[in-house]
RODO-2510 file (C-alpha; in nm, 4 decimals, decimal comma):
residues 329
     n   res          X          Y          Z
     1     m     6,9213     5,2856    -3,4291
     2     t     6,9414     4,9293    -3,5014
     3     a     7,0978     4,7503    -3,7910
     4     t     6,7541     4,7740    -3,9632
     5     g     6,7205     5,1357    -3,9325
     6     t     6,4182     5,1167    -3,6917
     7     t     6,4112     5,2477    -3,3484
     8     p     6,2345     5,0185    -3,1024
     9     l     5,9466     5,1575    -2,9056
    10     r     6,0133     5,2693    -2,5551
    11     g     5,8920     5,0409    -2,2975
    12     s     5,8415     4,7616    -2,5294
    13     s     5,9948     4,4256    -2,4483
    14     k     5,9410     4,0528    -2,5174
    15     s     5,6677     3,9186    -2,3118
    16     p     5,8036     3,6611    -2,0688
    17     a     5,7215     3,3159    -2,1683
    18     r     5,4526     3,1404    -1,9863
    19     p     5,5266     2,8231    -1,7791
    20     a     5,4177     2,5041    -1,9315
    21     p     5,1096     2,3726    -1,7658
    22     a     5,1946     2,0996    -1,4919
    23     t     5,0547     1,8254    -1,6673
    24     a     5,2444     1,5477    -1,4740
    25     p     5,1204     1,6430    -1,1172
    26     r     4,7725     1,6742    -1,2619
    27     r     4,7686     1,3413    -1,4115
    28     r     4,8954     1,1924    -1,0824
    29     r     4,6217     1,3637    -0,8976
    30     l     4,3509     1,2278    -1,1476
    31     l     4,4970     0,8908    -1,1299
    32     t     4,4985     0,9146    -0,7351
    33     e     4,1346     1,0155    -0,7386
    34     r     4,0322     0,7518    -0,9614
    35     r     4,2048     0,4921    -0,7571
    36     s     4,0438     0,6265    -0,4620
    37     k     3,7019     0,5853    -0,6115
    38     v     3,7706     0,2359    -0,7469
    39     l     3,8856     0,1402    -0,3915
    40     a     3,5688     0,2914    -0,2198
    41     f     3,3450     0,0996    -0,4796
    42     v     3,5267    -0,2322    -0,3985
    43     v     3,5073    -0,1720    -0,0282
    44     l     3,1246    -0,0833    -0,0694
    45     t     3,0492    -0,3629    -0,2957
    46     a     3,2874    -0,6502    -0,1964
    47     p     3,0541    -0,7823     0,1175
    48     m     2,7597    -0,8007    -0,1192
    49     l     2,9540    -0,9787    -0,3865
    50     l     3,1229    -1,2114    -0,1500
    51     g     2,7845    -1,3105     0,0020
    52     l     2,6162    -1,3360    -0,3281
    53     a     2,8999    -1,5596    -0,4429
    54     l     2,9264    -1,7724    -0,1264
    55     f     2,5524    -1,8130    -0,0535
    56     r     2,4224    -1,8297    -0,4288
    57     y     2,6796    -1,9348    -0,6850
    58     v     2,8882    -2,1577    -0,4757
    59     a     2,5779    -2,3173    -0,3160
    60     i     2,4264    -2,3777    -0,6424
    61     g     2,7446    -2,5280    -0,7685
    62     w     2,7783    -2,7426    -0,4537
    63     s     2,4228    -2,8782    -0,4865
    64     f     2,4680    -2,9543    -0,8377
    65     l     2,7577    -3,1920    -0,7449
    66     l     2,5370    -3,3380    -0,4653
    67     s     2,2913    -3,4329    -0,7145
    68     f     2,5455    -3,6773    -0,8396
    69     s     2,6658    -3,8148    -0,5242
    70     e     2,5047    -4,0189    -0,2252
    71     a     2,4603    -3,7598     0,0526
    72     r     2,2494    -3,8969     0,3170
    73     r     2,2769    -3,6850     0,6436
    74     t     2,5735    -3,5083     0,4941
    75     i     2,6557    -3,2462     0,2445
    76     s     3,0231    -3,3706     0,1782
    77     l     3,1103    -3,4864    -0,1644
    78     g     3,2950    -3,8231    -0,2545
    79     n     3,0614    -4,1108    -0,2765
    80     w     2,9596    -4,0509    -0,6403
    81     v     2,6617    -4,2393    -0,7792
    82     g     2,6091    -4,0864    -1,1118
    83     l     2,2587    -4,0374    -1,2305
    84     d     2,1052    -4,2782    -0,9524
    85     n     1,9627    -3,9786    -0,7679
    86     y     1,7728    -3,8699    -1,0904
    87     q     1,6535    -4,2169    -1,1551
    88     q     1,5404    -4,2860    -0,7949
    89     l     1,3477    -3,9514    -0,8052
    90     l     1,1843    -4,0142    -1,1493
    91     s     1,0784    -4,3592    -1,0212
    92     d     0,8987    -4,2140    -0,7102
    93     e     0,5365    -4,2234    -0,7615
    94     r     0,4785    -3,9401    -0,5035
    95     f     0,7085    -3,7041    -0,7099
    96     r     0,5508    -3,7834    -1,0302
    97     d     0,2103    -3,7304    -0,8856
    98     s     0,3328    -3,3823    -0,7560
    99     l     0,4527    -3,3031    -1,1094
   100     t     0,1018    -3,3932    -1,2420
   101     m    -0,0620    -3,1829    -0,9628
   102     i     0,1428    -2,8683    -1,0351
   103     v     0,0806    -2,8998    -1,3937
   104     l    -0,2951    -2,9129    -1,3228
   105     f    -0,2653    -2,6193    -1,0799
   106     t    -0,0774    -2,4250    -1,3261
   107     a    -0,3396    -2,4826    -1,6197
   108     m    -0,5995    -2,3752    -1,3633
   109     i    -0,4569    -2,0794    -1,1959
   110     v    -0,2705    -1,8935    -1,4942
   111     p    -0,5804    -1,8340    -1,7233
   112     i    -0,7924    -1,7420    -1,4106
   113     t    -0,5257    -1,4989    -1,2824
   114     f    -0,4584    -1,3584    -1,6356
   115     a    -0,8230    -1,2847    -1,7172
   116     g    -0,8873    -1,1466    -1,3942
   117     s    -0,5964    -0,9101    -1,3797
   118     l    -0,6400    -0,7944    -1,7462
   119     g    -1,0271    -0,7145    -1,6631
   120     l    -0,9334    -0,5215    -1,3610
   121     a    -0,6618    -0,3350    -1,5454
   122     v    -0,9179    -0,2227    -1,8198
   123     l    -1,1815    -0,1285    -1,5460
   124     v    -0,9364     0,0870    -1,3333
   125     n    -0,7677     0,2275    -1,6393
   126     r    -1,1263     0,3735    -1,7464
   127     v    -1,1908     0,5339    -1,4061
   128     r    -1,1404     0,9116    -1,4174
   129     r    -1,1434     0,9814    -1,0358
   130     g    -0,9694     0,7756    -0,7807
   131     r    -0,7726     0,5785    -1,0159
   132     a    -0,4660     0,6126    -0,7769
   133     f    -0,6681     0,4656    -0,4711
   134     f    -0,7770     0,1749    -0,6835
   135     r    -0,4363     0,0916    -0,8079
   136     t    -0,3078     0,1037    -0,4462
   137     a    -0,5816    -0,1062    -0,3049
   138     f    -0,5337    -0,3743    -0,5475
   139     l    -0,1640    -0,3715    -0,5371
   140     l    -0,1305    -0,3846    -0,1375
   141     p    -0,2081    -0,7500    -0,1281
   142     a     0,1145    -0,8284    -0,3195
   143     a     0,3215    -0,6965    -0,0273
   144     v     0,1734    -0,9525     0,2025
   145     s     0,3734    -1,2586     0,2921
   146     y     0,2196    -1,5907     0,1383
   147     v     0,2454    -1,7461     0,4729
   148     a     0,0605    -1,4884     0,6434
   149     a    -0,2008    -1,4828     0,3968
   150     a    -0,2369    -1,8353     0,4179
   151     m    -0,2849    -1,8276     0,7841
   152     i    -0,5698    -1,5921     0,7389
   153     w    -0,7269    -1,7914     0,4980
   154     k    -0,6840    -2,1104     0,6920
   155     m    -0,7726    -1,9717     1,0494
   156     a    -1,0345    -1,6992     0,9596
   157     l    -1,1889    -1,7205     0,6134
   158     f    -1,2105    -2,1006     0,5638
   159     s    -1,1432    -2,2188     0,9075
   160     g    -1,4430    -2,4910     0,9096
   161     v    -1,5671    -2,3763     1,2179
   162     p    -1,9345    -2,2149     1,2375
   163     s    -1,7666    -1,8669     1,3079
   164     g    -1,5517    -1,8645     0,9996
   165     l    -1,6364    -1,5966     0,7448
   166     a    -1,7119    -1,8453     0,4699
   167     n    -1,9404    -2,0547     0,6920
   168     t    -2,1023    -1,7378     0,8401
   169     l    -2,1904    -1,6223     0,5013
   170     g    -2,3041    -1,9686     0,4108
   171     a    -2,5421    -1,9858     0,7205
   172     l    -2,7216    -1,6862     0,5922
   173     f    -2,8352    -1,9099     0,3103
   174     g    -2,9158    -2,1990     0,5258
   175     d    -2,5881    -2,4180     0,4499
   176     d    -2,4227    -2,6112     0,7370
   177     p    -2,0779    -2,5492     0,8428
   178     t    -1,8235    -2,6837     0,5873
   179     a    -1,4707    -2,8140     0,6542
   180     w    -1,3254    -2,6253     0,3558
   181     i    -0,9621    -2,7539     0,3841
   182     q    -1,0470    -3,1230     0,5086
   183     t    -1,3090    -3,1961     0,2667
   184     q    -1,1739    -3,4069    -0,0332
   185     s    -1,4958    -3,5264    -0,2028
   186     p    -1,5524    -3,2724    -0,3507
   187     p    -1,2120    -3,1043    -0,3060
   188     l    -1,3109    -2,7934    -0,1628
   189     y    -0,9544    -2,7040    -0,0644
   190     w    -0,8917    -2,5839    -0,4446
   191     i    -1,1405    -2,2988    -0,3636
   192     v    -0,9084    -2,1939    -0,0628
   193     l    -0,5935    -2,2211    -0,2727
   194     v    -0,7173    -2,0574    -0,5920
   195     t    -0,8931    -1,7619    -0,4162
   196     l    -0,5714    -1,7052    -0,2054
   197     r    -0,3456    -1,7111    -0,4992
   198     l    -0,5682    -1,4640    -0,6883
   199     w    -0,5890    -1,2183    -0,3922
   200     l    -0,1980    -1,2285    -0,3709
   201     q    -0,1124    -1,1794    -0,7448
   202     v    -0,4015    -1,0320    -0,9188
   203     g    -0,3100    -0,6730    -0,8240
   204     l     0,0567    -0,6915    -0,9145
   205     y    -0,0239    -0,8274    -1,2775
   206     m    -0,3014    -0,5580    -1,2982
   207     i    -0,0476    -0,2797    -1,2520
   208     l     0,1622    -0,4442    -1,5266
   209     f    -0,1303    -0,4447    -1,7565
   210     i    -0,2049    -0,0946    -1,6806
   211     a     0,1366     0,0242    -1,7816
   212     g     0,0828    -0,1686    -2,1215
   213     l    -0,2366     0,0099    -2,1574
   214     q    -0,1034     0,3545    -2,1123
   215     s     0,1369     0,2973    -2,3927
   216     v    -0,1384     0,2306    -2,6373
   217     p    -0,1723     0,5280    -2,8622
   218     p    -0,5087     0,7239    -2,7903
   219     h    -0,5514     0,7965    -3,1441
   220     l    -0,6320     0,4371    -3,2197
   221     y    -0,9364     0,4600    -2,9817
   222     e    -1,0534     0,7857    -3,1213
   223     a    -1,0600     0,6332    -3,4648
   224     a    -1,2327     0,3279    -3,3392
   225     s    -1,4927     0,5562    -3,1894
   226     l    -1,5426     0,7499    -3,5202
   227     d    -1,5890     0,4130    -3,6862
   228     g    -1,8460     0,3297    -3,4354
   229     a    -1,6858     0,0246    -3,2855
   230     g    -1,8298    -0,0959    -2,9607
   231     a    -1,6376    -0,1626    -2,6250
   232     w    -1,5714    -0,5424    -2,7025
   233     r    -1,4694    -0,4760    -3,0602
   234     t    -1,2337    -0,2170    -2,9484
   235     f    -1,0875    -0,4388    -2,6959
   236     r    -1,0531    -0,7393    -2,9363
   237     s    -0,9200    -0,5229    -3,2225
   238     i    -0,6991    -0,2703    -3,0556
   239     t    -0,6412    -0,3288    -2,6880
   240     f    -0,5495    -0,6779    -2,6661
   241     p    -0,3183    -0,6943    -2,9853
   242     m    -0,1401    -0,3836    -2,8452
   243     l    -0,0772    -0,5619    -2,5263
   244     r     0,0874    -0,8690    -2,7036
   245     n     0,4404    -0,8410    -2,5547
   246     t     0,2867    -0,7308    -2,2016
   247     s     0,0870    -1,0416    -2,2156
   248     v     0,3816    -1,2634    -2,3069
   249     a     0,5962    -1,1344    -2,0157
   250     i     0,3029    -1,1542    -1,7769
   251     l     0,2256    -1,5217    -1,8656
   252     l     0,5986    -1,6051    -1,8337
   253     l     0,5942    -1,4690    -1,4682
   254     m     0,2485    -1,6510    -1,3942
   255     l     0,3919    -1,9748    -1,5013
   256     i     0,7203    -1,9662    -1,3083
   257     a     0,5341    -1,8552    -0,9933
   258     a     0,2762    -2,1374    -1,0218
   259     l     0,5318    -2,4109    -1,0871
   260     q     0,7422    -2,2751    -0,7874
   261     a     0,4205    -2,2833    -0,5595
   262     f     0,5056    -2,4028    -0,1942
   263     d     0,4424    -2,1505     0,0735
   264     e     0,0585    -2,1511     0,0716
   265     f     0,0356    -2,5179     0,0193
   266     y     0,2747    -2,5924     0,3098
   267     a     0,1111    -2,3397     0,5321
   268     i    -0,2433    -2,4429     0,4758
   269     f    -0,2041    -2,8343     0,4717
   270     s     0,0761    -2,8454     0,7412
   271     t    -0,0419    -2,9860     1,0625
   272     g     0,2833    -3,0406     1,2298
   273     a     0,6429    -3,0822     1,1826
   274     s     0,6243    -3,3560     0,9098
   275     l     0,4397    -3,3804     0,5747
   276     g     0,2546    -3,6738     0,4492
   277     s    -0,1255    -3,6278     0,5238
   278     e    -0,1944    -3,3373     0,2836
   279     p    -0,4291    -3,4096    -0,0057
   280     v    -0,1996    -3,2323    -0,2550
   281     r     0,1646    -3,1913    -0,2883
   282     t     0,3757    -2,9549    -0,4954
   283     p     0,7266    -3,0755    -0,6116
   284     l     0,8698    -2,8228    -0,3805
   285     m     0,6856    -2,9721    -0,0885
   286     h     0,8009    -3,3235    -0,1853
   287     l     1,1755    -3,2133    -0,2065
   288     y     1,1343    -3,0303     0,1119
   289     g     1,0492    -3,3540     0,2827
   290     v     1,3205    -3,5452     0,1110
   291     a     1,5785    -3,3006     0,1648
   292     l     1,5060    -3,1483     0,5142
   293     q     1,3014    -3,4224     0,6791
   294     d     1,4558    -3,7440     0,5427
   295     q     1,7908    -3,5477     0,5036
   296     d     1,8739    -3,7064     0,1777
   297     y     2,0353    -3,4007     0,0157
   298     g     2,1617    -3,5824    -0,2941
   299     v     1,8153    -3,6751    -0,4004
   300     g     1,6663    -3,3387    -0,2808
   301     s     1,9367    -3,1645    -0,5031
   302     a     1,8528    -3,3724    -0,8006
   303     g     1,4937    -3,2816    -0,7654
   304     a     1,5677    -2,9051    -0,7581
   305     f     1,7623    -2,9242    -1,0814
   306     l     1,4742    -3,1282    -1,2329
   307     l     1,2126    -2,8773    -1,1320
   308     t     1,4606    -2,6070    -1,2808
   309     l     1,4688    -2,7922    -1,6097
   310     l     1,1003    -2,8216    -1,6108
   311     i     1,0679    -2,4542    -1,5744
   312     v     1,3241    -2,3754    -1,8445
   313     l     1,1553    -2,6074    -2,0823
   314     v     0,8138    -2,4515    -2,0004
   315     t     0,9664    -2,1061    -2,0674
   316     l     1,1367    -2,2132    -2,4168
   317     l     0,8041    -2,3802    -2,5146
   318     q     0,6259    -2,0649    -2,4368
   319     g     0,8795    -1,8446    -2,6339
   320     r     0,8481    -2,0892    -2,9280
   321     i     0,4583    -2,0642    -2,9273
   322     l     0,4048    -1,7154    -2,8414
   323     g     0,7390    -1,5516    -2,9064
   324     f     0,9412    -1,3006    -2,7111
   325     s     0,9614    -0,9243    -2,8049
   326     r     0,7845    -0,9543    -3,1487
   327     d     0,6404    -0,6505    -3,3073
   328     k     0,2762    -0,5660    -3,2092
   329     d     0,1705    -0,5743    -3,5585
***
């Protein structure tokens, strides 16, 4: 009997207290695992980050400082000349001519590439069978090097000899062999440059347009079909307005690519180790000659930043006119 007059049940006893969870060792283990993951991440990414910082950002910063110094046959800093390199470059008639040429080239190639890629996208998107084949076939040229493609255009398609493909096709119609690249009156080399750029880029932008076309709601086309709208009216009233944001992005990519043209121009017109005899010259070709052939790295760096400023201004102007990421309606 207990003091309360109750008898405790046999075999009953207080359950032993459970030990407190070992929170401290677990926290130390989690902290150790986290440190191991962070260390592994740092070890794996450090070479890439160091290379990116050294060969990109440090190089850009050093080039920017070189543009304010006289750096002939040296990349060391110290002989500061202020804005003289920029003034010298802007007063160079050849550089101004290259800027005019690249603006004309951009005004010519961008609309043609835009219309061609959009037209192909609409046609391929309507194909019921073999759509994957056509997408792949048109996209493959985008994986080809510009230099390799330029060599094919220069030495096989438009070589100027009777056995060249263009002259062989012309001979079927009774035309004499034509020196496509060397002929400057009329400037037939533009046919070589434009067809080469189209072959390389149309497929890539076609894929981007197809991605935009697949995001158009199908019920809009169904409603247009019920209203009796034709193909052109459907394209003008539904397809093209719904591709507005895609078109703005593609135009931006085309403008930047055109203003940075170098590879195909250099590969087609270069006849040796030096430039100077080419009928047209892009700004990058001019800067290549100034920096790497004349070894005037100060003026070359100034030209690189002037061209960058031109691209930024064109991008901002396009954004001002067409707008970025506006609503489709």
